[in-house]
N, C-alpha and C positions, 0 to 999 in steps of 0.2 A: 427507576430514576427518571427516564424520559417521559413516562406517563405523568409523574408528579409535575414535571416541567410543563407538559402540555396542558394539564389541568390548571396550573398556575397562570399560564398565558390566557387561557379561555376565561378563567375567573376574573382576571384583570380586565379583559375586554368587556365582559358582561357587566362588571362593576362600573366601568367607565361609561358604558351605554346607559345603565340605569341612572347613574349620577347626572349625566347630561340631560336625560329625559326629565328627571325630577327638577333640575334647575330650570328647564324651559317651562314646565308645568306651573311652577310657583312664581315665575316672572310675570310682571304686570303687562300682559298683552291680550289681544282679543283671541277668541277661540280659533278662528280661522288662521290667524297668524301663528298661533302656537302649534296648530296641527302642521302647518307648512314647515315650521322650524324642526319639529319632531321628525317629519318625513325626510327633510334634508339631512339631519344628523344621522338617522337610520341608514340613509343611502350612503353617506360618507363612511359610516362604520362598516357597512356591508362591503363597500369598495376596498377599505383598508384590510378587512378580513380576507377578501378574495386575493388581494395583492400578497398578503402574508402566506396564504395557502400556496399560491403560485411560486413564490420565492422558496418556500419549503420544498415543493416538488422539484424545482430546478436544482436546489442544493443537494437533494437526495439523488437525483439523476447524475449529477456531477460526481458525488462521492461514490455512487455505485459504479460509474464508469471508470473512475480512477482505481478502485479496488479491483475491478475486472481486468483492466489493463495491466496493473501491477502483478496480479496473479498470473496472467498469461505470459507476461514478459519474464517473470521469475521462472516459470516452468520452462520456457524456451531457453533462458540463460542457463538453467540447471542442466538441461539436455545437452546444450553446446559444451558446457564445462565438463560433463561426464564424457562426451566424445573426445574432447581435448585430452583429458586425463588418460583415457584408454589408449589413444594414439601415442601420447608421451610415454605411457607405461610400456607399450610395445617397443618403441624406440630405445628406451632405457634398457629393456631386457636384451635387445639385440646388441647394444653397446657393451653392456656388462658381459654378455656371452663372448664377444670378441676380445674384450679386455682380459677375461679369465683365460681364454685360449692363448692370447699373447703372453700373459704372465706365466702360464704353464709351459709354453715353449721356451721362454727365457729361463725359467727354473731348470727345465730339462737340459737346455744347452749349458748352463752354468754347472749343473751337476756332472754332465759328461766331461766338461773341461776340467773340473776339479778331480774327477776320477782319473782322467788321462794324466793330469799333473802328478797325482799320487802314484800312478803306475810308473811314470817316467822317473820319479824320484826314487822309487823302490828299485829300479833297474840299475 
């Protein structure tokens, strides 16, 4: 797709240059003046093409830099997120462990009290 686009742009520029040259050649002017006009048009076309190439290079560098920055930022962010998840996982494990121990202690205490109540009721 991008090759088709590049060829289209180059074809357009070449067609414009040929059209301008033919227009100048068939215009009623002296040979010297016609050659000067052709040289001037070719110079302008070359400058325009150079500007277009420079702009394309700049845009490519910007896009390449953005992709590179995004990729490295994403990698760093992912690493930070994984570290965060690991730390939170450890904290959660510790809290759950404490909560399970507390719940087990509460259940054991309640079971002992219930057993004591049953014994006292039986006596």
